[in-house]
RODREN-974442 format. One record per atom (N, C-alpha, C): atom name; x, y, z; residue number from 0. Coordinates in nm, 4 decimals. Atoms other than C-alpha are relative to their C-alpha. Last residue first. Layout:
<rs>
  atom         X         Y         Z    n
    CA         X         Y         Z  NUM
...
</rs>
This chain:
<rs>
  atom         X         Y         Z    n
     N   -0.1277   -0.0717    0.0120  198
    CA    1.4229    1.1504   -2.2446  198
     C   -0.0059    0.1369    0.0656  198
     N    0.0317   -0.1415   -0.0260  197
    CA    1.1455    0.9178   -2.1346  197
     C    0.1307    0.0779    0.0023  197
     N   -0.0740   -0.0655   -0.1078  196
    CA    1.2446    0.5882   -2.2961  196
     C   -0.0485    0.1444    0.0134  196
     N   -0.0150   -0.1441    0.0211  195
    CA    1.0149    0.3669   -2.5040  195
     C    0.0635    0.0621    0.1221  195
     N   -0.0794   -0.0669   -0.1036  194
    CA    1.0281   -0.0127   -2.5352  194
     C    0.0155    0.1470   -0.0367  194
     N   -0.0429   -0.1359    0.0359  193
    CA    0.7800   -0.2237   -2.7322  193
     C    0.0645    0.0669    0.1198  193
     N   -0.0222   -0.0801   -0.1208  192
    CA    0.7440   -0.6014   -2.6921  192
     C    0.0608    0.1330   -0.0417  192
     N   -0.1214   -0.0817   -0.0019  191
    CA    0.5952   -0.7781   -2.9925  191
     C    0.0054    0.0762    0.1317  191
     N   -0.0089   -0.1171   -0.0879  190
    CA    0.3471   -1.0633   -3.0099  190
     C    0.1296    0.0763   -0.0243  190
     N    0.0881   -0.1046    0.0493  189
    CA    0.2528   -1.3125   -3.2832  189
     C    0.0015    0.1272    0.0821  189
     N    0.1389    0.0452   -0.0111  188
    CA    0.4011   -1.6077   -3.0937  188
     C   -0.0997    0.1076   -0.0437  188
     N    0.0299    0.1418   -0.0103  187
    CA    0.7345   -1.4245   -3.0640  187
     C   -0.1481   -0.0260    0.0144  187
     N    0.0976    0.0477    0.0980  186
    CA    0.9137   -1.0914   -3.0790  186
     C   -0.0239   -0.1479    0.0235  186
     N    0.0342    0.1413   -0.0080  185
    CA    1.1074   -0.8884   -2.8221  185
     C   -0.1065   -0.0349   -0.1024  185
     N   -0.1066    0.0725   -0.0700  184
    CA    1.2906   -0.5561   -2.7988  184
     C   -0.0306   -0.1485    0.0162  184
     N    0.0473    0.1343   -0.0301  183
    CA    1.0927   -0.3553   -3.0563  183
     C    0.1146   -0.0769    0.0640  183
     N   -0.0689    0.1091    0.0686  182
    CA    1.1877    0.0106   -3.0432  182
     C   -0.0609   -0.1327    0.0423  182
     N    0.0501    0.1338   -0.0324  181
    CA    1.0061    0.3325   -2.9612  181
     C    0.0851   -0.1005   -0.0756  181
     N   -0.0848    0.1124    0.0387  180
    CA    1.0963    0.7007   -2.9572  180
     C   -0.0710   -0.1299    0.0368  180
     N   -0.0962   -0.0448    0.1008  179
    CA    0.9377    1.0446   -2.9230  179
     C    0.0944   -0.1089   -0.0441  179
     N   -0.1373    0.0023   -0.0513  178
    CA    0.7760    0.9396   -2.5964  178
     C    0.1010    0.0586   -0.0981  178
     N   -0.0080   -0.0511   -0.1373  177
    CA    0.4126    1.0275   -2.6665  177
     C    0.1443    0.0135    0.0466  177
     N    0.0515   -0.1374   -0.0068  176
    CA    0.4107    0.9930   -3.0465  176
     C    0.0205    0.0601    0.1393  176
     N   -0.0912   -0.0875    0.0754  175
    CA    0.6351    0.6868   -3.0573  175
     C   -0.0434    0.1453    0.0126  175
     N   -0.1206   -0.0093   -0.0831  174
    CA    0.4283    0.5209   -2.7842  174
     C    0.1033    0.0905   -0.0664  174
     N    0.0312   -0.0901   -0.1111  173
    CA    0.1154    0.6035   -2.9859  173
     C    0.1187    0.0149    0.0938  173
     N    0.0048   -0.1376    0.0502  172
    CA    0.2619    0.4525   -3.3019  172
     C   -0.0282    0.0990    0.1121  172
     N   -0.1379   -0.0402    0.0282  171
    CA    0.3558    0.1323   -3.1190  171
     C    0.0048    0.1453   -0.0467  171
     N   -0.0651   -0.0161   -0.1304  170
    CA    0.0032    0.1066   -2.9816  170
     C    0.1441    0.0471   -0.0172  170
     N    0.0430   -0.1290   -0.0550  169
    CA   -0.1483    0.1693   -3.3251  169
     C    0.0631    0.0269    0.1358  169
     N   -0.0457   -0.1102    0.0850  168
    CA    0.0576   -0.1121   -3.4789  168
     C   -0.0374    0.1354    0.0592  168
     N   -0.1422   -0.0274   -0.0150  167
    CA    0.0120   -0.3547   -3.1908  167
     C    0.0473    0.1206   -0.0792  167
     N   -0.0282   -0.1183   -0.0792  166
    CA   -0.3634   -0.3309   -3.1724  166
     C    0.1460    0.0370    0.0113  166
     N    0.1187   -0.0470   -0.0728  165
    CA   -0.4497   -0.6797   -3.2869  165
     C    0.0371    0.1144    0.0936  165
     N    0.1132   -0.0119    0.0910  164
    CA   -0.2091   -0.8012   -3.5583  164
     C   -0.1262    0.0550    0.0671  164
     N   -0.0318   -0.0847    0.1149  163
    CA    0.1099   -0.7366   -3.3616  163
     C   -0.1215    0.0255   -0.0874  163
     N    0.0091    0.0899    0.1144  162
    CA   -0.0292   -0.8738   -3.0372  162
     C    0.0132    0.0851   -0.1257  162
     N    0.1241   -0.0060    0.0770  161
    CA    0.0930   -0.6281   -2.7790  161
     C    0.0046   -0.1055   -0.1090  161
     N    0.0136    0.1069    0.0982  160
    CA    0.3554   -0.6169   -2.5042  160
     C   -0.1362    0.0112   -0.0683  160
     N    0.1386    0.0414    0.0204  159
    CA    0.4531   -0.2984   -2.3237  159
     C   -0.0035   -0.1094   -0.1054  159
     N   -0.0029    0.1189    0.0849  158
    CA    0.7770   -0.1631   -2.1834  158
     C   -0.1395   -0.0615   -0.0012  158
     N    0.1212    0.0797    0.0048  157
    CA    0.7897    0.1928   -2.0514  157
     C    0.0247   -0.1185   -0.0926  157
     N    0.0582    0.0549    0.1211  156
    CA    1.1185    0.3539   -1.9638  156
     C   -0.1296   -0.0759    0.0255  156
     N    0.0791    0.1195   -0.0266  155
    CA    1.3023    0.5779   -1.7215  155
     C   -0.0695   -0.0480   -0.1260  155
     N   -0.0832    0.1178    0.0228  154
    CA    1.5714    0.8188   -1.8401  154
     C   -0.0705   -0.1299    0.0321  154
     N   -0.0783   -0.0147    0.1230  153
    CA    1.3891    1.1129   -1.6870  153
     C    0.0976   -0.1166   -0.0151  153
     N   -0.1102   -0.0939   -0.0185  152
    CA    1.1726    0.9679   -1.4072  152
     C    0.0681    0.0188   -0.1352  152
     N   -0.1373    0.0485    0.0120  151
    CA    0.8519    0.8012   -1.5206  151
     C    0.0998    0.1106    0.0318  151
     N   -0.0472    0.0526   -0.1284  150
    CA    0.5055    0.8912   -1.3904  150
     C    0.1395   -0.0616   -0.0075  150
     N    0.0083   -0.1015   -0.1055  149
    CA    0.3904    1.1202   -1.6716  149
     C    0.0642   -0.0464    0.1304  149
     N   -0.0925   -0.1093    0.0325  148
    CA    0.5099    0.8795   -1.9398  148
     C    0.0046    0.1033    0.1121  148
     N   -0.1354    0.0499   -0.0223  147
    CA    0.3335    0.5915   -1.7677  147
     C    0.1030    0.1089   -0.0293  147
     N   -0.0274   -0.0056   -0.1437  146
    CA    0.0115    0.7905   -1.7504  146
     C    0.1404   -0.0492    0.0320  146
     N   -0.0114   -0.1396   -0.0418  145
    CA    0.0181    0.8523   -2.1256  145
     C    0.0343    0.0102    0.1491  145
     N   -0.1194   -0.0595    0.0618  144
    CA    0.0899    0.4898   -2.2151  144
     C    0.0214    0.1422    0.0501  144
     N   -0.1181    0.0591   -0.0634  143
    CA   -0.1622    0.3443   -1.9679  143
     C    0.1275    0.0637   -0.0544  143
     N   -0.0086   -0.0626   -0.1319  142
    CA   -0.4250    0.5874   -2.0992  142
     C    0.1209   -0.0536    0.0758  142
     N   -0.0663   -0.1286    0.0201  141
    CA   -0.3471    0.4640   -2.4510  141
     C    0.0115    0.0771    0.1321  141
     N   -0.1407    0.0260    0.0313  140
    CA   -0.4313    0.1094   -2.3420  140
     C    0.0758    0.1316   -0.0164  140
     N   -0.0638    0.0458   -0.1229  139
    CA   -0.7538    0.2231   -2.1762  139
     C    0.1483   -0.0243   -0.0225  139
     N   -0.0111   -0.1149   -0.0903  138
    CA   -0.8601    0.4259   -2.4801  138
     C    0.0710   -0.0381    0.1295  138
     N   -0.1198   -0.0787    0.0305  137
    CA   -0.7796    0.1321   -2.7102  137
     C    0.0177    0.1170    0.0959  137
     N    0.0080   -0.1057    0.0994  136
    CA   -1.0405   -0.0882   -2.5500  136
     C    0.1272    0.0811   -0.0127  136
     N    0.0728   -0.1120   -0.0603  135
    CA   -1.0969   -0.3063   -2.2429  135
     C   -0.0082    0.1193   -0.0950  135
     N    0.1433    0.0291    0.0094  134
    CA   -1.0003   -0.6113   -2.4492  134
     C   -0.0851    0.1103    0.0619  134
     N    0.0499   -0.0414    0.1308  133
    CA   -0.6569   -0.4565   -2.4942  133
     C   -0.1496   -0.0250   -0.0150  133
     N    0.1248    0.0694    0.0329  132
    CA   -0.5959   -0.4925   -2.1195  132
     C   -0.0602    0.0480   -0.1320  132
     N    0.1221   -0.0765   -0.0258  131
    CA   -0.2306   -0.3849   -2.0945  131
     C   -0.1256   -0.0743   -0.0463  131
     N    0.0774    0.0653    0.1045  130
    CA    0.0601   -0.6280   -2.0614  130
     C   -0.1394    0.0598    0.0131  130
     N    0.1415    0.0347    0.0002  129
    CA    0.2663   -0.3833   -1.8629  129
     C   -0.0393   -0.0858   -0.1195  129
     N    0.0108    0.1142    0.0912  128
    CA    0.6133   -0.2747   -1.7525  128
     C   -0.1435   -0.0513    0.0063  128
     N    0.1377    0.0486   -0.0039  127
    CA    0.6813    0.0660   -1.5995  127
     C   -0.0103   -0.1097   -0.1043  127
     N    0.0510    0.0823    0.1099  126
    CA    1.0444    0.1448   -1.5255  126
     C   -0.1453   -0.0351    0.0278  126
     N   -0.1116    0.0173    0.0925  125
    CA    1.2327    0.4010   -1.3162  125
     C   -0.0374   -0.0869   -0.1192  125
     N   -0.0542    0.1338    0.0181  124
    CA    0.9139    0.5120   -1.1460  124
     C    0.1167    0.0004   -0.0983  124
     N   -0.0604    0.0167    0.1316  123
    CA    0.7761    0.8353   -1.0026  123
     C    0.0714   -0.1353   -0.0056  123
     N   -0.1374    0.0481    0.0108  122
    CA    0.5394    0.8574   -0.7072  122
     C    0.0452   -0.0105   -0.1455  122
     N   -0.0945   -0.1117    0.0109  121
    CA    0.2261    1.0753   -0.7098  121
     C    0.1447   -0.0459   -0.0191  121
     N   -0.1329    0.0439   -0.0443  120
    CA   -0.0460    0.8178   -0.7773  120
     C    0.0984    0.1143   -0.0231  120
     N   -0.0256   -0.0362   -0.1380  119
    CA   -0.3925    0.9768   -0.7983  119
     C    0.1345   -0.0438    0.0547  119
     N    0.0782   -0.1118   -0.0526  118
    CA   -0.4925    0.7941   -1.1172  118
     C    0.0343    0.0238    0.1471  118
     N   -0.0850   -0.0827   -0.0861  117
    CA   -0.2091    0.5602   -1.2140  117
     C   -0.0729    0.1236    0.0504  117
     N   -0.1216   -0.0492    0.0640  116
    CA   -0.4295    0.2859   -1.3554  116
     C    0.0852    0.0766    0.0993  116
     N    0.0322   -0.0123    0.1414  115
    CA   -0.7542    0.2570   -1.1638  115
     C    0.1192    0.0625   -0.0711  115
     N    0.0172   -0.1353    0.0519  114
    CA   -0.6194    0.1478   -0.8274  114
     C   -0.0378   -0.0060   -0.1473  114
     N    0.1180    0.0091    0.0862  113
    CA   -0.5753   -0.1490   -0.5981  113
     C   -0.0350    0.1406   -0.0466  113
     N    0.1016   -0.1055   -0.0104  112
    CA   -0.2237   -0.1162   -0.4659  112
     C   -0.1134   -0.0271   -0.0979  112
     N    0.1081    0.0475    0.0855  111
    CA    0.0394   -0.3794   -0.3884  111
     C   -0.1185    0.0937    0.0204  111
     N    0.1311   -0.0563   -0.0323  110
    CA    0.3640   -0.2391   -0.2511  110
     C   -0.1010   -0.0513   -0.1010  110
     N    0.1047   -0.0094    0.1007  109
    CA    0.7005   -0.4144   -0.2478  109
     C   -0.1260    0.0638    0.0566  109
     N   -0.0451   -0.0414    0.1331  108
    CA    1.0413   -0.4153   -0.0827  108
     C   -0.1115    0.0186   -0.1005  108
     N   -0.0385   -0.1418   -0.0045  107
    CA    0.9642   -0.4262    0.2907  107
     C    0.0292    0.0562   -0.1388  107
     N    0.1187   -0.0858   -0.0123  106
    CA    0.7701   -0.7498    0.2466  106
     C    0.0341    0.1487    0.0034  106
     N    0.0020   -0.0540   -0.1359  105
    CA    1.0764   -0.9341    0.1168  105
     C   -0.1110    0.1042    0.0113  105
     N   -0.0719   -0.1252   -0.0225  104
    CA    0.9830   -1.0959   -0.2127  104
     C   -0.0078    0.0397    0.1465  104
     N   -0.1272   -0.0089    0.0716  103
    CA    0.8890   -1.4501   -0.3196  103
     C    0.0823    0.1249    0.0291  103
     N   -0.0720    0.1278    0.0089  102
    CA    0.6035   -1.5718   -0.1007  102
     C    0.1407    0.0174   -0.0550  102
     N   -0.0473    0.0355   -0.1341  101
    CA    0.4805   -1.2278    0.0019  101
     C    0.0829   -0.1278   -0.0016  101
     N   -0.1145   -0.0867   -0.0300  100
    CA    0.4617   -1.1335   -0.3679  100
     C    0.0576   -0.0321    0.1378  100
     N   -0.1168    0.0417    0.0770   99
    CA    0.2417   -1.4341   -0.4442   99
     C    0.1232    0.0832    0.0326   99
     N   -0.0446    0.1323   -0.0429   98
    CA   -0.0117   -1.3766   -0.1678   98
     C    0.1299   -0.0408   -0.0702   98
     N   -0.0479   -0.0106   -0.1380   97
    CA   -0.0367   -1.0036   -0.2338   97
     C    0.0535   -0.1344    0.0496   97
     N   -0.1338   -0.0597    0.0012   96
    CA   -0.0592   -1.0657   -0.6073   96
     C    0.0565    0.0131    0.1401   96
     N   -0.0975    0.0981    0.0464   95
    CA   -0.3526   -1.3049   -0.5670   95
     C    0.1419    0.0558    0.0057   95
     N   -0.0063    0.1077   -0.0988   94
    CA   -0.5549   -1.0604   -0.3567   94
     C    0.1067   -0.1027   -0.0380   94
     N   -0.0715   -0.0548   -0.1153   93
    CA   -0.4748   -0.7687   -0.5866   93
     C    0.0173   -0.1069    0.1077   93
     N   -0.1407   -0.0129    0.0378   92
    CA   -0.5770   -0.9717   -0.8899   92
     C    0.0830    0.0506    0.1166   92
     N   -0.0542    0.1360   -0.0023   91
    CA   -0.9017   -1.0685   -0.7173   91
     C    0.1480    0.0000   -0.0384   91
     N   -0.0273    0.0378   -0.1392   90
    CA   -0.9691   -0.7003   -0.6394   90
     C    0.0534   -0.1429    0.0116   90
     N    0.0761    0.1206   -0.0316   89
    CA   -0.9319   -0.6023   -1.0063   89
     C    0.0352   -0.0488    0.1400   89
     N    0.1319   -0.0423   -0.0443   88
    CA   -0.8101   -0.2430   -1.0529   88
     C   -0.0848   -0.1171    0.0508   88
     N    0.1065    0.0573    0.0810   87
    CA   -0.4440   -0.3420   -1.0664   87
     C   -0.1322    0.0512    0.0549   87
     N    0.1278   -0.0718    0.0041   86
    CA   -0.1183   -0.1928   -0.9428   86
     C   -0.0971   -0.0740   -0.0907   86
     N    0.0999    0.0723    0.0782   85
    CA    0.1994   -0.3719   -0.8297   85
     C   -0.1302    0.0794    0.0063   85
     N    0.1408   -0.0358   -0.0186   84
    CA    0.5017   -0.1769   -0.7078   84
     C   -0.0852   -0.0843   -0.0932   84
     N    0.0937    0.0485    0.1009   83
    CA    0.8542   -0.3145   -0.6706   83
     C   -0.1428    0.0385    0.0387   83
     N    0.1294   -0.0123   -0.0669   82
    CA    1.1318   -0.1312   -0.4871   82
     C   -0.1058   -0.0320   -0.1055   82
     N    0.1132   -0.0771    0.0509   81
    CA    1.4445   -0.2663   -0.6536   81
     C   -0.1128    0.0094    0.1022   81
     N   -0.0052   -0.1375   -0.0518   80
    CA    1.7574   -0.3745   -0.4654   80
     C   -0.1186    0.0839   -0.0460   80
     N    0.0486   -0.0127   -0.1373   79
    CA    1.6867   -0.7486   -0.5015   79
     C    0.0040    0.1421    0.0555   79
     N   -0.0735   -0.1110   -0.0607   78
    CA    1.7246   -0.7311   -0.8822   78
     C   -0.0539    0.0261    0.1400   78
     N   -0.1179   -0.0282    0.0828   77
    CA    1.6288   -1.0510   -1.0644   77
     C    0.0859    0.1103    0.0611   77
     N   -0.0956    0.1089   -0.0196   76
    CA    1.3935   -1.1624   -0.7882   76
     C    0.1298    0.0266   -0.0748   76
     N   -0.0521   -0.0082   -0.1358   75
    CA    1.2216   -0.8234   -0.7872   75
     C    0.0988   -0.1100    0.0322   75
     N   -0.0891   -0.1168   -0.0062   74
    CA    1.1858   -0.8196   -1.1657   74
     C    0.0637    0.0113    0.1384   74
     N   -0.1246    0.0355    0.0690   73
    CA    1.0474   -1.1755   -1.1547   73
     C    0.0980    0.1168    0.0022   73
     N   -0.0706    0.0991   -0.0810   72
    CA    0.7925   -1.0767   -0.8912   72
     C    0.1323   -0.0380   -0.0649   72
     N   -0.0701   -0.0649   -0.1098   71
    CA    0.6974   -0.7603   -1.0776   71
     C    0.0784   -0.0964    0.0870   71
     N   -0.0990   -0.0941    0.0544   70
    CA    0.6128   -0.9428   -1.3991   70
     C    0.0826    0.0621    0.1125   70
     N   -0.1209    0.0677    0.0468   69
    CA    0.4458   -1.2423   -1.2293   69
     C    0.1063    0.0969   -0.0493   69
     N   -0.1255   -0.0568   -0.0474   68
    CA    0.2024   -1.0394   -1.0224   68
     C    0.1290   -0.0542   -0.0555   68
     N   -0.0458    0.0700   -0.1206   67
    CA   -0.1306   -1.2227   -1.0342   67
     C    0.1461    0.0274    0.0335   67
     N    0.0526    0.1367    0.0004   66
    CA   -0.2807   -0.9671   -1.2726   66
     C    0.0390   -0.0713    0.1283   66
     N   -0.0915    0.1078   -0.0391   65
    CA   -0.0371   -0.6740   -1.2543   65
     C   -0.0571   -0.1409   -0.0094   65
     N    0.0980    0.0997    0.0425   64
    CA   -0.2210   -0.4077   -1.4494   64
     C    0.0558   -0.1376    0.0297   64
     N    0.1275   -0.0703    0.0168   63
    CA    0.0952   -0.1994   -1.4125   63
     C   -0.1032   -0.0927   -0.0625   63
     N    0.0752    0.0989    0.0758   62
    CA    0.3996   -0.3847   -1.2745   62
     C   -0.1428    0.0539   -0.0079   62
     N    0.1451    0.0150   -0.0063   61
    CA    0.5963   -0.0814   -1.1587   61
     C   -0.0497   -0.1077   -0.0953   61
     N    0.0506    0.0756    0.1149   60
    CA    0.9689   -0.0711   -1.0751   60
     C   -0.1499   -0.0193    0.0164   60
     N    0.1369    0.0483   -0.0203   59
    CA    1.1243    0.1845   -0.8388   59
     C   -0.0535   -0.0589   -0.1306   59
     N    0.1202   -0.0817    0.0043   58
    CA    1.4926    0.2620   -0.8100   58
     C   -0.1278   -0.0787    0.0174   58
     N    0.0419   -0.0566   -0.1281   57
    CA    1.8095    0.0798   -0.9024   57
     C   -0.1376    0.0640   -0.0162   57
     N   -0.0978    0.0352   -0.1032   56
    CA    1.9658   -0.1367   -1.1725   56
     C   -0.0444    0.0462    0.1378   56
     N   -0.0936   -0.1047   -0.0440   55
    CA    1.6602   -0.1183   -1.3965   55
     C    0.0918   -0.0475    0.1115   55
     N    0.0263   -0.0286   -0.1415   54
    CA    1.5123   -0.4364   -1.5487   54
     C    0.1005    0.1043    0.0479   54
     N   -0.1241   -0.0547   -0.0543   53
    CA    1.4938   -0.4640   -1.9272   53
     C   -0.0305    0.0478    0.1415   53
     N   -0.0038   -0.1290   -0.0684   52
    CA    1.2016   -0.6840   -2.0274   52
     C    0.1393    0.0352    0.0514   52
     N   -0.0654   -0.1071    0.0760   51
    CA    1.2410   -0.9576   -2.2881   51
     C    0.0279    0.1252    0.0819   51
     N   -0.1281    0.0460    0.0538   50
    CA    1.1675   -1.2793   -2.0949   50
     C    0.0791    0.1143   -0.0638   50
     N   -0.0900    0.0271   -0.1125   49
    CA    0.9001   -1.1077   -1.8871   49
     C    0.1375   -0.0442   -0.0493   49
     N   -0.0336   -0.1267   -0.0662   48
    CA    0.7371   -0.9594   -2.1968   48
     C    0.0986   -0.0221    0.1131   48
     N   -0.0957   -0.0707    0.0849   47
    CA    0.7516   -1.2868   -2.3891   47
     C    0.0453    0.1298    0.0657   47
     N   -0.1253    0.0764   -0.0036   46
    CA    0.5844   -1.4678   -2.0989   46
     C    0.1077    0.0694   -0.0835   46
     N   -0.0685   -0.0335   -0.1259   45
    CA    0.3236   -1.1919   -2.0679   45
     C    0.1324   -0.0744    0.0098   45
     N   -0.0427   -0.1396    0.0027   44
    CA    0.2326   -1.2286   -2.4358   44
     C    0.0763    0.0391    0.1251   44
     N   -0.1199   -0.0169    0.0825   43
    CA    0.2312   -1.6087   -2.4324   43
     C    0.0503    0.1437   -0.0023   43
     N    0.0255   -0.0205    0.1424   42
    CA   -0.0132   -1.6341   -2.1439   42
     C    0.1285    0.0306   -0.0755   42
     N   -0.0603   -0.1246    0.0465   41
    CA    0.0863   -1.7810   -1.8080   41
     C   -0.0192    0.0123   -0.1503   41
     N   -0.1421    0.0138    0.0333   40
    CA   -0.1579   -2.0582   -1.7222   40
     C    0.0519    0.1348   -0.0463   40
     N   -0.0339    0.1420    0.0030   39
    CA   -0.5081   -2.1101   -1.5856   39
     C    0.1468   -0.0266   -0.0319   39
     N   -0.0208    0.0552   -0.1345   38
    CA   -0.5620   -1.7498   -1.4702   38
     C    0.0402   -0.1470   -0.0013   38
     N   -0.0856    0.1173    0.0209   37
    CA   -0.5069   -1.5929   -1.8100   37
     C    0.0299   -0.0722    0.1312   37
     N   -0.0437    0.0327    0.1354   36
    CA   -0.6618   -1.2596   -1.7022   36
     C    0.0950   -0.1188    0.0011   36
     N   -0.1275   -0.0653    0.0310   35
    CA   -0.8037   -1.2718   -1.3507   35
     C    0.0409   -0.0452   -0.1399   35
     N    0.0293   -0.1433   -0.0068   34
    CA   -1.1736   -1.3540   -1.3030   34
     C    0.1251    0.0839   -0.0158   34
     N    0.0814   -0.0305    0.1173   33
    CA   -1.0886   -1.7120   -1.2169   33
     C   -0.0487    0.1434    0.0160   33
     N    0.1441    0.0174   -0.0142   32
    CA   -0.8332   -1.6861   -0.9396   32
     C   -0.0654    0.0179   -0.1359   32
     N    0.0838   -0.0785    0.0909   31
    CA   -0.4555   -1.7256   -0.9319   31
     C   -0.1467   -0.0257    0.0346   31
     N    0.1439    0.0048   -0.0236   30
    CA   -0.1940   -1.8376   -0.6795   30
     C   -0.0709    0.0854   -0.1039   30
     N    0.0746   -0.1236   -0.0211   29
    CA    0.1568   -1.8764   -0.8182   29
     C   -0.1489   -0.0276    0.0197   29
     N    0.1344    0.0508   -0.0238   28
    CA    0.4135   -2.1548   -0.8002   28
     C   -0.0843    0.1193    0.0433   28
     N    0.0884   -0.0619   -0.0981   27
    CA    0.7323   -2.0224   -0.9566   27
     C   -0.1298   -0.0787    0.0125   27
     N    0.1108    0.0936   -0.0121   26
    CA    1.0300   -2.1737   -1.1385   26
     C   -0.0880    0.0462    0.1154   26
     N    0.0622    0.0151   -0.1321   25
    CA    1.2625   -1.8929   -1.2408   25
     C   -0.1156   -0.0986   -0.0077   25
     N   -0.0829    0.0820   -0.0869   24
    CA    1.5003   -1.9083   -1.5390   24
     C   -0.0562   -0.0226    0.1388   24
     N   -0.1270   -0.0710   -0.0226   23
    CA    1.3367   -1.6213   -1.7245   23
     C    0.0901   -0.0741    0.0997   23
     N   -0.0276   -0.1125    0.0876   22
    CA    1.0003   -1.7976   -1.6973   22
     C    0.1288    0.0681    0.0441   22
     N   -0.1445   -0.0013    0.0189   21
    CA    0.8714   -2.1227   -1.5521   21
     C    0.0325    0.1082   -0.1017   21
     N   -0.0494   -0.0930    0.1006   20
    CA    0.5222   -2.0858   -1.4088   20
     C    0.1517   -0.0115   -0.0061   20
     N   -0.1456    0.0029    0.0108   19
    CA    0.3385   -2.3586   -1.2204   19
     C    0.0422    0.0899   -0.1150   19
     N   -0.0582    0.0377    0.1285   18
    CA   -0.0202   -2.2736   -1.1374   18
     C    0.1514    0.0020    0.0093   18
     N   -0.1436   -0.0266    0.0003   17
    CA   -0.2128   -2.2699   -0.8113   17
     C    0.0560   -0.0502   -0.1316   17
     N   -0.0858    0.1097    0.0428   16
    CA   -0.5910   -2.2420   -0.8200   16
     C    0.1451    0.0424    0.0112   16
     N   -0.1414   -0.0164   -0.0322   15
    CA   -0.8732   -2.0395   -0.6715   15
     C    0.0779   -0.1196   -0.0521   15
     N   -0.0606    0.1302   -0.0254   14
    CA   -1.2125   -2.0367   -0.8395   14
     C    0.1495    0.0214    0.0213   14
     N   -0.1359    0.0308    0.0447   13
    CA   -1.3911   -1.7037   -0.8100   13
     C    0.0434   -0.1420    0.0362   13
     N   -0.0646    0.0581   -0.1178   12
    CA   -1.7719   -1.6821   -0.7891   12
     C    0.1411   -0.0447   -0.0392   12
     N    0.0029    0.1456   -0.0049   11
    CA   -1.8559   -1.4614   -1.0875   11
     C    0.0682   -0.0491    0.1272   11
     N    0.1190    0.0496   -0.0681   10
    CA   -1.9162   -1.0945   -1.0107   10
     C   -0.0081   -0.1518    0.0057   10
     N    0.0507    0.1152    0.0743    9
    CA   -1.5747   -0.9427   -1.0840    9
     C   -0.1163   -0.0642    0.0765    9
     N    0.0840    0.0921   -0.0775    8
    CA   -1.5567   -0.6125   -0.8936    8
     C   -0.0513   -0.1141   -0.0880    8
     N   -0.0380   -0.0007   -0.1413    7
    CA   -1.2802   -0.3754   -1.0043    7
     C   -0.0735   -0.1049    0.0803    7
     N    0.1093   -0.0602   -0.0753    6
    CA   -1.3023   -0.4571   -1.3717    6
     C    0.0362   -0.0099    0.1464    6
     N   -0.0399   -0.1374   -0.0288    5
    CA   -1.0456   -0.5534   -1.6320    5
     C   -0.1189    0.0719    0.0620    5
     N   -0.1007   -0.0004   -0.1063    4
    CA   -1.1235   -0.9250   -1.5951    4
     C    0.0496    0.1400    0.0314    4
     N   -0.1365    0.0133    0.0500    3
    CA   -1.4431   -0.8709   -1.7947    3
     C    0.1004    0.0076    0.1143    3
     N   -0.0666   -0.1292    0.0086    2
    CA   -1.7766   -0.9230   -1.6234    2
     C    0.1450   -0.0233   -0.0403    2
     N   -0.1463   -0.0024    0.0012    1
    CA   -1.9964   -1.2235   -1.6837    1
     C    0.0518    0.1432   -0.0097    1
     N   -0.0508   -0.0467    0.1302    0
    CA   -2.3624   -1.1835   -1.5864    0
     C    0.1519    0.0093    0.0068    0
</rs>
């Protein structure tokens, strides 16, 4: 029986492949597996998010729901002083991200953790960037927003991409409610990138 990519134990036999990704001026060859979201090619929402995201000058960066790790890898390449964290609940995503991060980032600079969101995580982050699993339901997306707020340092920010016509309006409203502010920093292909700062 098919299980959604937002699950810890995909049951289908995974198919491994390597895809070419060109984003934010970087040409990457990334390992993916079936059972990971958009495993055949980089999806338009994540591409817009990576192109639009604001990367902190220092501190700790989190790619939340990392998939095969493209968000955190690009952030780490753009700013070699960042400590980059990758979190996903899907074991195939964690496997792919470990391989990809080792290829592009110094091993002392990143952590890859299999976890259900930020449950049990005590560290604080300067930025959390995510293409959340809308197919898993609004409660999961809102959980990402609330947990991100709790795990950001003052002045840190959450950036999130959503399809404007499918959950974007309520997601933007929830970010406004939780953070007290939200702005759109990217638009394209029916998606918007929302940015909220913890003040």
